[in-house]
C-alpha positions in Angstrom: 0.0 0.0 0.0 1.4 3.3 -1.1 1.0 6.1 1.5 -0.9 9.3 0.8 -3.4 11.6 2.5 -5.6 9.8 5.0 -8.6 9.7 2.7 -6.6 8.2 -0.1 -5.0 5.6 2.2 -8.5 4.6 3.3 -9.6 4.4 -0.3 -6.6 2.2 -1.2 -7.2 0.0 1.8 -10.8 -0.4 0.8 -9.7 -1.4 -2.7 -7.3 -3.9 -1.2 -10.1 -5.4 0.7 -12.2 -5.5 -2.5 -9.4 -7.3 -4.3 -9.3 -9.9 -1.4 -13.1 -10.4 -1.6 -12.7 -10.9 -5.4 -10.3 -13.8 -4.7 -6.9 -12.1 -5.0 -4.6 -13.5 -2.3 -1.4 -12.3 -0.9 0.7 -13.4 2.1 1.6 -10.1 3.6 0.6 -6.4 3.6 3.2 -3.7 3.5 2.4 -0.1 4.1 4.9 2.3 2.4 4.6 5.5 4.3 6.5 8.5 5.4 6.6 10.6 8.5 5.0 13.5 6.6 3.1 15.7 9.0 -0.7 15.5 8.5 -2.2 18.5 6.7 -5.3 20.0 8.3 -6.6 20.9 4.8 -6.1 17.4 3.3 -6.0 14.8 6.1 -8.3 13.4 8.8 -7.3 11.8 12.1 -5.6 15.0 13.2 -7.0 14.5 16.7 -5.4 11.0 17.0 -2.1 11.2 15.3 0.4 13.6 13.8 1.8 12.0 10.6 1.0 9.7 7.7 2.8 6.7 9.2 0.8 6.9 12.4 -2.4 7.3 10.4 -1.7 4.1 8.4 -1.6 2.2 11.7 -4.9 3.5 12.8 -6.5 2.9 9.4 -5.3 -0.7 9.5 -6.3 -1.4 13.1 -9.8 0.0 12.6 -10.5 -1.5 9.2 -13.4 -3.9 8.8 -11.5 -6.7 7.1 -12.2 -10.3 6.3 -10.9 -12.5 9.2 -8.3 -14.3 7.1 -7.0 -11.0 5.8 -6.9 -9.5 9.3 -4.4 -12.3 10.4 -1.9 -11.6 7.6 1.5 -10.3 8.7 1.6 -6.5 8.3 4.8 -4.4 7.9 4.8 -0.6 8.2 7.7 1.2 6.5 7.9 4.7 8.0 10.5 6.8 6.2 11.6 9.9 8.2 11.4 13.4 6.8 14.7 14.4 5.1 16.8 17.5 5.1 17.5 19.0 1.6 19.6 22.0 2.2 17.9 24.1 4.8 14.4 22.6 4.1 12.8 19.6 5.7 11.1 17.6 2.9 8.7 14.7 3.0 9.9 11.3 1.8 8.8 10.4 -1.8 7.3 7.2 -3.1 10.7 6.1 -4.3 12.2 6.7 -0.8 9.6 4.4 0.7 10.2 1.7 -1.9 14.0 1.9 -1.4 13.5 1.6 2.4 11.4 -1.5 1.9 13.9 -3.1 -0.4 16.8 -2.3 2.1 14.8 -4.0 4.9 13.3 -6.9 3.0 15.6 -7.7 0.1 15.4 -10.8 -2.0 13.4 -12.4 -4.8 9.6 -11.8 -4.5 6.6 -10.6 -6.2 4.6 -7.5 -5.1 1.3 -5.9 -5.8 1.3 -2.2 -5.2 -2.0 -0.5 -4.5 -2.6 3.1 -5.5 -5.5 4.9 -7.1 -6.2 7.0 -10.2 -4.9 9.3 -11.5 -1.6 8.3 -9.8 -1.2 4.7 -11.0 0.9 5.5 -14.2 3.3 7.8 -12.3 3.7 5.4 -9.4 4.2 2.4 -11.7 7.1 4.3 -13.2 8.5 5.2 -9.8 8.3 1.6 -8.7 9.9 0.4 -11.9 12.7 2.8 -11.4 13.2 1.9 -7.7 13.0 -1.8 -7.5 15.7 -4.4 -8.3 15.0 -6.8 -11.1 14.6 -9.6 -8.5 11.2 -8.1 -7.5 8.4 -8.8 -10.0 5.5 -6.4 -9.5 2.3 -5.0 -10.7 0.4 -1.9 -9.6 -3.3 -1.6 -9.4 -5.7 1.2 -8.4 -9.3 2.0 -8.2 -10.6 4.4 -10.8 -11.6 7.9 -9.9 -14.7 10.0 -10.7 -13.3 13.3 -12.1 -16.4 15.0 -10.7 -15.5 14.0 -7.1 -12.8 16.6 -6.6 -12.9 20.3 -7.6 -9.3 20.2 -8.8 -9.5 16.8 -10.6 -8.3 18.1 -13.9 -5.3 19.8 -12.4 -4.5 16.8 -10.2 -4.7 14.5 -13.3 -2.5 16.7 -15.4 0.1 17.0 -12.6 0.1 13.2 -12.3 0.6 12.8 -16.1 3.4 15.3 -16.0 5.1 13.5 -13.2 4.7 10.1 -15.0 6.3 11.5 -18.1 9.2 13.0 -16.1 9.7 9.7 -14.2 9.7 7.7 -17.4 12.3 10.1 -18.7 14.4 9.5 -15.6 14.0 5.7 -16.1 15.2 6.0 -19.7 11.8 5.1 -20.9 11.0 8.4 -22.7 8.6 8.2 -25.5 10.4 7.3 -28.8 9.2 8.3 -32.2 
């Protein structure tokens, strides 16, 4: 599960539960989060925790999950904020993936859960961050563009980030 705002993490967890109910099985759940402070304008749970990583614990613990899924091993990767010059910056998706690989190296397969319109960009980040010993796919629930007042801007930003990340990966579009 890729970290995000509390509402997006809840949506991703709900989608993971839906996949389980549809017969998709996995042996472990890994939350890739950062210690990004919660934003009062974008996040919930502000009265109960202070950062994304803490929120992921609460979301998991309080989720209404199938009994078999509830008993799976759960790993929380909590990447600290980082100093870049004089600025404190939040960890990126790539930072969380790299931290997971450093802690749990080896050959495996992984299913990353995100949501639209971020799947393409995050697929590219995962592809550029994982060693070839990890086979993966990335899934995400569709989004209703009418559900958010800035949906067009968010989608265009996600597409721009995807193109940029593909360029970094050496996968730039070729004529």
